[in-house]
N, C-alpha and C positions, 0 to 999 in steps of 0.2 A: 845817446844821440839826441841832439836838440831838435825842436820843431823845425827850425830853419834848415838844418841839415836834412831832415826827413823830406821837407818840401823840395829841396834841390834834387834828392835822389829820385823822387817821384817824377819830377820834371825831366830828368835825364833819361828815364826809362819810357817816356811818352805816356805816362799814366795821368789821366784826367781826373780831377777831383773838384768837389764843390759842396755847397750846402743847399738842401731842398727842404724847406719847412722844418728847419732845425735838425735834419738828419744828414749825416755825412754820405755823399754820393761818390763812388769810385768806379771808374771804367778803365780797365787795363788791357793792353794788347796781349795776345797769346804769348805765354812764357815770361811775361814781365813781372808778374806777382810771385816772388819767391817766398818760401816759408819764413825766412828771417825778416823780410820786409813786411809781411803780413803781421808778424808778432810785434814789430815796431809800431805799425798802424794801430793795433789794439791797445798798445801801451800808451800811446800819445793821442788817442782819439779825442779825449776831452780838450786837451791843449790845442789840438789841430782845429777842432770846431770853434774854439774861442778865438783863435787867430783869424780864421776865415770870416767869422761873423763880425769881429771888430773891424776888419778891413772893409767889409761891405758897407758898414754903417758910418765909419769915420774917415778912412784913408782916402785921399783924393787920387792917389797914383795907383798904378797896376799892382796887383798881388801876384806872387809867383804861381803861374799855372792855374789861377783861379778861373773856373768856368764863368764866373760872374763878370770877368774882364774880357772874355772872348766867347763867341758862340759855342755852345756845348754840341759836340758832334760825336756820333758813333761811326767808327770806321771798320772795314772788313777784318782787320787784324784783331779786333776786340772780340769777335765772335768765334769761339773755340769749337763749336759743335756743328756749324753750318758754313758753307762757302757762299757768300753773296757779294755782288758788286756794290759799289757805293750808291749807284742810282737806285738799286732795289732797296737798300737800307734806308735811304732817304724817303722812298715811297712808303715803306712800313712806318717810319717815324711820323710821317705826315698824317697817318691815320690814327695815331695814338693821342688821346687827350693829354695835353701837357707836353707833347713833343718828346725829345730825346731824354729830358730829365726824368720823365715818367716811364722810360723803358728800362726794365731791370735785366731782361735777357731776351735772346732770340735763338731758337733752335728748331730742328726739323720735327715733323710729325712722326709718330710711331706707326708701324704697319697697319694696325686696325684703324687708327685715326685716318689714315689715307683712304681706306675703304669706306669709312663712314662719311667722309667729306665727299667722296665720289657719289655716293647715293644721295647725299644732300643736294648736290649740283644737278644730278640727273632728274630729280623730281621737284620741279619748281612750284608745285601746288601744296606740298605737305612735307612731313619729315618723320619717318618711322623711328628715328633715334632721339626724339624728344620724349622725356619721361615726365608725365604729369602726376601730380599728387594734390589731394585736397585735404586740408586740415581745418577743423572747427575749433574756435576758441570761445570760452564763456564770456570773456571781456576783451575790449579793444586794448586795454593796457597790457593784458597777458600776451596778446599777439605782438604788440610792439616790443615787448621784452624778448620774445623769441626771435623776432627779426633783427634786433640789435645783436643778439648772440650769433646769429648766422653771419652778420657783417664782421664780427670779430674773428670768426673762423676763416672767412675770406681774407682778412688781413694777415692771418698766420700762414696761409698756404699759397704758394705761387701758382699752382695749377688752377686755383679758383680765381686768379687774377689774369687769366690767359685768354687771349683772343686768337682767332685763326685768320691768317692773311695769305692770300693766294693770287690776287689779281696783279698782273704786270711785273711779276718777279720770277726768278728761275725755278723755284719750287715752293710748294706751300710750307709755311712755317708757323710756329707758335710764338706769339709775341707776349711776353710776360710784363705786366705793368706793376709799377711800385704801388700804385693806389688804384683801386677799382671799387666803385660804390654799387651795392646791390640795388637793382631797379625794383621799386615797389610802386605800383600804380593802384590808386583807390578808385573803384568804380561805383557808380550809383545804379543799382539794379533794382527794378521794381517787382514786388511779388505778383502784381497783376500780369506781368509778362511770363510768369511761370516760376517754378522752383529755382531759387537763386543758385544752388549748387549745380543744377542742370544747365542754367544759363552760362555759368563759368566754364563748365566742361565742354559745352557746345562751342562757345566763342573761341576757346583755346585748344580745340581738338587737333592733335598733331596730323590728322588726316588732311587738314586744310590750313593749319597755322604753321608759320615758320619763324625761326629765331635768327636774328642777324648775328652770324658767327664772328663778325669783325669787331664786336663790342663786348668787352669783358665787364662783369663776369658772365659766363654762359649759364647763369641761373636767373630766372625772372620770377617775380612774385606779383600777383594781382589779388587785391583784397576787396571784400564787399561785405556790407552789413546784411545779415539775413534776419529781417525783422520778424518774419512769421515764426521762426524757430528760436528767436532770442539769442543770437550768436553772431560772431564774425567768422567769415570764411577766408582762408588763404589758399589760393591756387598757385602751386609751385611748378615751374617748368625748368628742368635741368637737362642739359645736353650730354649725350653719351661720349662726345668728343673729349670731355674732360672728367667725366665721372663714370666709374664702374660700380659693380655690385658692392664691393667693400668700401669704396669712397663714400657712397651714400650713408652707410652705417657709421663710418668714422665722423662724417660731417655732423650728423645729428648727435652722436655721442659727445663730441666736443662742445656743441652748442648747449647740450644739457648740463655739462660740467660748468660751463661759463655762467649759465643761469643760476647755478647753485653756489657761485662764488668760489669755485675750485680751479680757477684759471691757472694758479701757481702749480697745480698738480699735473697739468698737461705736459706731455713730453715735448722737447724742442722739435719744431717742424723740420722734416727732412726734405730738401729740395727735390722736386721732380726731375730737374735736369740731371741729377746723379743717375737716375734710371735710364734716361735718354742716352747718356754717355755709355752706360754699361750695355745697353741694347746694341749700340753701334760697334761695340767691341766683340760681339758674338761671332757666329760662323760667317765666313766670307760669302759674298754672293756666288762665287764659283762653287763653294761647298754646298750652298743651298740649291743651286741649279742641278748639281750632280745628284743630290739626295732625292729631290722631287721628280727628276727625270727617271731615276731608277724605280720610284714608287708608282708613277702615274703615266709614264711614257706610252704604254700600250692601251690606255683607257681612251676610247675614241667616241664614246657617247655618254650623255649625262646620266647620272643616277637620280631618277626623279620619281619618288613614291607617288602612286596614284596618277602618274603621268603629268604632274604639275611642274612646269618648267619656268614659270615667271618668277624671277628673283629681284624684280624692281618694284615690289610692293611698298605701299606707304603705311602699312600697319593697320589699315582699316579692314572692315569685313572679316575680322578675326573672331573665332569662337574659342573659348578657353575651357579647360577641364582640369581637375585637380584630384590627386589620389595621395593617401598616406599609407605606406606599407605597414602591415600589422607588425607588432613587436616581435612575434615569433619568427616571421620571415626575415626581419632585419637581423635578428640574432644569428639565424642560420647563415645568412650572407656573410656576416663578419667572421663567423667561425670557419667557413670554407675558405675564404680568401686568406685568412691568417694562416691556416694550415698549409696553403699552397705558396705562400710568400708573394702574393700579388695584392693589388689594391681593389677595393670595392668599385672604384671608378672603372677599372678594367672590365669587371663583370658587367657593369651597366652599359659600357660601350659595346660589349659583345651582344648583350640582349637587344640593344637598339639596332645593331647590324642585322640581327635575325628578323626584326620587324621590317627593316628596309628591304631585306632580301625577299620577304613574302609579298610586300606591296609593290615591288618592281618586277618580280619574276626572274631575278638574277641571283646567281650565287657569288658574284664578285661585285662588291658594292663600295661606294665612296660617299661619305657624308662629312659635314663640317663639325669640328669639335672646338670648343672654346678653351683655350689654354690660359691658365692662371699665372701670369708672368711674375707675380710676387714671389713664387717659390724660389726663383733664382735671381731675385732682385737685390741681393746683398743684405747687409745689416739694416734692421729697422724697416725693411720693405713692407712689413705688415702694417706699419703706421703711416706710410706715405699716401697722401691723397693724390688721385690721378687715374688715368685710363691705363691699366696694366694688362688687360686681357688682349688676346689675339685669336682670330679664327683661322684654322688651317684644315686642309682635307686629311681624312684618315681612310685608308683603304683596308678592308677586311674581306676574307673569303669565307663564305658559309657553305660548306659542302660536306665531304666525307671525313674530314678531320675530327678526331674525338673531341668531346666538349672540353675536357681538361687541357688537352693540347691546344685547342683553339683559344682558350682563356689565356694560356701562357703566351701564345702568339700575339694576342691583343695587347697584353701587358708590355711585351717587347716593342711592338709597333708604337705604342704611346711613348715609351721611354726614348725611342729614336726620334720621334717627332718633337719631343721637348728640347732636344739639342738644337733645334732650328725654330724655336718658338717665336723668334722675332722676325722671321721671314715674312715678306709681304704675301698676302693671299694671291694677289695678281701674278706674282712670280710663279707660285706653285701652279696656278691654273695654266700659265703659258707652257709649263713643262709637261702638261698632259697632251693627249692626242685629240682633245675636244676642240673643235674649231670655234673661235669667237664669232658671234656673241653668245653662243649657246653656253649655259652654265655647266660647270663640272659636277655640281651637286645642288640639290634644292631642299635639303633638310639639315637641321642643325641640332647638335646635342650640347647642352651646357651643364656640365657636372661641376657643382661648386660646394665648397665647404662653408657652411653658414653658421653664424653665431646667434641668430635670432629667428623667431618663427612668425613672419608676417601673416596676417589673415589672407585668405584667398583673394587674389587680385590686388592687394595693397602692396605698394612699393616698400622697399626696405627703409627708405628715408622716413616715411610716415610711421612705419611700424615701431620704430625705436622710441617714439615720443608718446606712445599710446597709454603709458602708465599714469600720466598726469590727469587728475580729475578735470582740470580746466581745458584739456586738449582732447579732441576726439578725431581719430583717424577715419576719414570718410571715403577715401578711394584713391586709386592710382594704378598704373600699370606700366609695363615695359613691352616694347615691340621690337621686331626685327623686320628686315625686308624679305625674309624667307617665307614660303608658304606653309612650312611645317617646322616648328621649333619645340624641342623638348628641353625642359629645365629640371634637373634632379638636384635637390638640396640635401646635403649630408649634414645633419645636425649633431653627429657624434653618437647619439642614441636613437636616432630615427631617420628615416628617409621619406621625402615627399617628392611627388612628381607633378609637374605642370605641363600641359600640352597646349600650344597655340597653333591653330589650324585655320586656314582661310576657308570660308564657306564655298562649296557645300560639304567639305570634309567634316566628319563627326569626331570632334576632339575626345569625347568620352570613349568611343570605340578604340581610338589610337592609344589612349591611356590603358585601356583593358588589354590590348595586345601586348604592350610593353610590360605591364605587371605580370601577365601570364608567362611571357618569355623569361622574365627575371626569376619567377618562381620555379619554372621547369628546368632552367639552367642550374639553379641552386640544388634542386633535387637530383638532377643527373650527376652533378659533381659528387654528391654524397653516395649515390647508389649505382650509377653506371657511367663512370667517368670516360669510358672509351666509346660510348655511343656517339654516332656521327651527329655533329651539331646541326647539320642540315636536315636531319630527320626529326628534330624536336618540334612538336606542334605548338604553335603560339595562339591558336584559336581558343578563346575561353569557352567553357562548357555551354553556357547559354546560347552563344552564337553558333556553336557547332550543332546544337539541337535545332536551332532555327533553320540552318541551312539544310541539314540532312532530314529533318522530320517535318517541321512546320511548313516550310516552303514546298515540301513534296507530298503534302496531304491532299492528293488529287483524287482519291477514291470517292465515288458517289454511289448511292443506292440505285439499282436498276432492276427491272423485271427479270428474274432468273429463268422463267419458263418460256421466253421468247428469244429467237435468234437475232443476231446483229442486223441481218438484212431486213427483218420485220420492223425492228426499231428504227432503222434508217428510213423506211417507207413512211412510217408514222410521223417522223419528224418533218419529212418533205411535205406531207399533206398539211401539217400544222403550220409550217412557215415556208411556203413555196418560194418566197422572194429572198430568203436569207442566203448569204454567200456560203457555198459548200466547198468549192475548190478554187485555189489561187495558183496560177502558174505563170511566172515572170510578170508580164504586163496584163495578163488576162485573168478574169475571174468568172466563175459560173455559179448560178444559183441551183 
């Protein structure tokens, strides 16, 4: 097939094509791009580019279907994952720098992205889903090299070139740009105004700072020289709309390989749109409604540990605590779950359900669990950058069922929930009997399989670069809108627990409750698997002693040779004006 014949075929199928800064740009209506046509495009790409470029610079007449000879336009038929009218498409394109030629794709949000966008719009003063990190560099040149590597990662992955658009269109969408430049702002911060790192963290605190989600990439960097400490500081803000736990690690891993000159060893980037398409092919909405109605239909009040019901938090006023399970306990956990054919995640969910039960006074509890969508994301899902997780409710009963049976029930409940892992949380909540705007649950458990061990409070993105002598991880954190969030990291040979609780909750005590529940469930599985799970005590020994002994140490020395009436008379003479009796609104001395 000649180039001229190929151009005619493209024209006949309504496929638009052109050249943008030396790159071939193709936009095809749904179903127009067949496999054989795609093969021909690959085969003749160089000749096609040469023909189009030659025409643009030399030929006075029109070229066949060249976007340079007519306005480039994106039409509804070209969007295969979302239905939008032409007016909406034009509105989206108008918001993209470079217009239609810079729009690579448009597709809908995933369920958790919808929820995060909702909380972003609900809180105009801050954003709990901004993830800040601070990194120190010995030299400005070293920092610039790292920034350049991040830009190359952005160039590789479409999710990092994605903006969110929602105003004036049928539904919120992700607009993927062909080119998006990392925003890097250099600030002049004076030591006289306080610690430079503190100034950066205060100025860009997610409790009051917001990111424009309509501008890609949703990663922003602010840098400043810290003269007092002879270093440069980089403050990174990344938004959870496009970045999850694994994406942070992959981004920094790739940046590190690029810095080492190993870019040729990086695997080909996998488009995030593939995952969006697969998510849309999951369970139908009717199946999702049926499943969550069966699970939650008779739940008519929120499950709110410690009575906390506000799920519109901005991530501020949060206290954190961390624990690492000792190796012996970790080994016992893995031994017991392996023998029973269940997962360690199931045991951790059961243990957290026990804590929720004790802190709500209920035997039938609901809490949010974070599902790791990469497990069913298809080939290479572990290498795709993007927001793969989703939060959905899990209902567990903590009562007379034996602990082993309860663990199996938990494992089955999680397996059933995974079949609906792409369902919107809003749909699940509507299927319950809890009337809006009351929340269905106010605590969250995030069990995740982690490949790296960040320091307490440091984000995964910064933890991965900490081995370089020229780079120092200085801080970072992740937040949610929930008043109580538990994260359990499974490192394969170790478990760590992090609790985030809004004040005045004591995050350390909550960690202690969970560790105690995990330990006693594990012991019960080994020694008394039929013991009722609701009878297992989760109160740590020190707190039990405090409640039963320390707080009840009310005995006082008194004269043993005098009657109570004599002691009363003596006290009345000594303090005649002191209050002796209170009855409703009256009191007597």
